[in-house]
C-alpha positions in Angstrom: 0.3 0.0 -0.1 1.4 3.5 -1.0 1.6 6.2 1.5 0.3 9.5 0.5 2.5 12.5 0.2 5.7 10.2 -1.3 6.2 10.6 -4.9 7.8 8.1 -7.0 11.6 9.0 -7.5 11.7 8.2 -11.2 8.7 10.8 -12.0 10.8 13.4 -10.0 13.7 12.7 -12.3 11.6 12.8 -15.3 10.4 16.2 -14.6 13.7 17.7 -14.1 15.2 16.4 -17.3 12.0 17.7 -19.2 12.0 21.3 -17.5 14.8 22.9 -19.4 13.6 21.5 -22.6 10.1 23.3 -22.4 11.5 26.6 -21.7 12.4 28.6 -25.0 16.0 29.0 -25.6 17.3 32.7 -25.8 14.2 34.1 -27.3 13.5 36.8 -24.7 14.7 40.1 -25.2 14.9 42.3 -22.0 16.7 44.7 -20.0 19.6 42.5 -19.5 20.2 42.1 -23.5 19.6 46.2 -23.8 22.3 46.7 -21.5 24.4 44.3 -22.9 24.1 45.9 -26.4 24.9 49.3 -25.1 27.9 48.2 -23.3 29.1 46.5 -26.4 28.2 49.0 -28.8 30.0 51.7 -26.6 33.0 49.5 -26.6 33.8 50.1 -30.0 32.2 53.3 -30.8 34.4 55.1 -28.5 37.8 54.3 -30.0 36.4 54.4 -33.6 34.2 57.7 -33.0 37.1 59.7 -31.5 39.2 59.4 -34.7 39.6 62.3 -37.2 39.4 59.7 -40.0 35.8 59.0 -39.2 35.0 62.7 -39.2 36.6 63.2 -42.6 35.1 59.9 -44.1 31.7 61.5 -43.1 32.3 64.5 -44.9 33.9 63.0 -48.0 32.0 59.8 -48.6 28.6 60.2 -50.7 25.5 59.1 -49.6 25.3 55.9 -51.8 28.6 54.4 -49.9 26.9 55.5 -46.5 23.7 53.4 -47.6 26.0 50.5 -48.6 27.6 50.7 -45.3 24.3 50.5 -43.6 23.0 47.6 -45.5 26.3 45.7 -44.8 26.1 46.6 -41.3 22.7 45.1 -41.0 23.3 42.2 -43.1 26.3 41.2 -40.6 24.1 41.5 -37.7 21.3 39.6 -39.3 23.7 36.5 -40.2 25.3 36.5 -36.7 21.7 36.6 -35.0 20.3 33.8 -37.5 23.5 31.7 -36.6 23.1 32.2 -33.1 19.2 31.4 -33.1 19.7 28.5 -35.4 22.2 27.1 -33.1 20.2 27.7 -29.8 16.9 27.1 -31.2 16.5 24.8 -34.1 12.7 26.0 -34.5 13.4 29.6 -34.3 10.8 32.0 -35.6 12.2 34.7 -38.2 10.3 37.4 -36.1 12.6 36.9 -33.2 15.7 37.2 -35.5 14.2 40.5 -37.2 13.3 42.0 -33.8 16.8 41.2 -32.4 18.5 42.9 -35.4 16.4 45.8 -35.7 16.6 46.6 -31.9 20.4 45.9 -31.9 21.0 48.3 -34.7 18.9 51.0 -33.3 20.3 50.9 -30.0 23.9 51.0 -31.6 22.8 53.7 -33.6 21.5 56.0 -30.5 24.7 55.0 -28.7 26.9 56.1 -31.4 24.6 59.4 -31.9 25.0 60.4 -28.0 28.7 59.6 -28.1 29.3 61.9 -31.4 26.9 64.7 -30.0 28.7 64.7 -26.8 32.1 65.3 -28.5 30.5 67.6 -30.9 31.0 65.9 -34.0 27.4 65.1 -34.8 25.8 68.4 -35.7 22.2 67.0 -36.0 20.7 70.7 -35.8 22.8 72.3 -38.4 24.2 69.7 -40.6 21.8 66.4 -39.9 23.1 64.8 -43.3 27.0 64.9 -42.0 25.7 63.8 -38.4 23.9 61.0 -40.0 26.7 60.1 -42.3 29.2 59.9 -39.3 26.9 58.2 -37.2 26.6 55.1 -39.7 30.0 54.9 -40.2 31.0 54.3 -36.5 27.7 52.5 -36.0 29.1 49.8 -38.6 31.6 48.2 -36.0 29.5 49.3 -32.9 26.4 47.2 -34.1 28.5 44.2 -34.5 30.1 44.5 -31.2 26.7 45.2 -29.5 25.5 42.0 -31.3 28.2 39.9 -29.7 27.6 41.2 -26.4 24.0 41.2 -26.7 24.2 37.4 -27.3 26.2 36.8 -24.1 24.3 34.9 -21.3 
């Protein structure tokens, strides 16, 4: 006769094994991820954004090259996010990857904008095109470092 209140040890063991499988793997995007992206984006935004070469590139490069640089940046972030999601969650959703890519690039862009604004190299009110070009140039490496840091757990 079985006593009440005691559970079968095999069932408890099965529950412990199944619990992690039922939880979604790295799909949540919360405050922790945002902070990681901000820190990661800052890691490369500061050394790259403080160089005179970047400021001059922003002045001399045509808008078409800046757009290509923007597209390359988003492309590389997308490849890394796709690879990371595919490795950690085989049944991933493209919506998760898209959200991660867009939010990572926007956060990186904002971090770079703030840094360039602080050092007075992003004149958004007087010459927004120059500020945009400089921000895109610095956001290229910054978004990639933000992506790497944002995927750390």
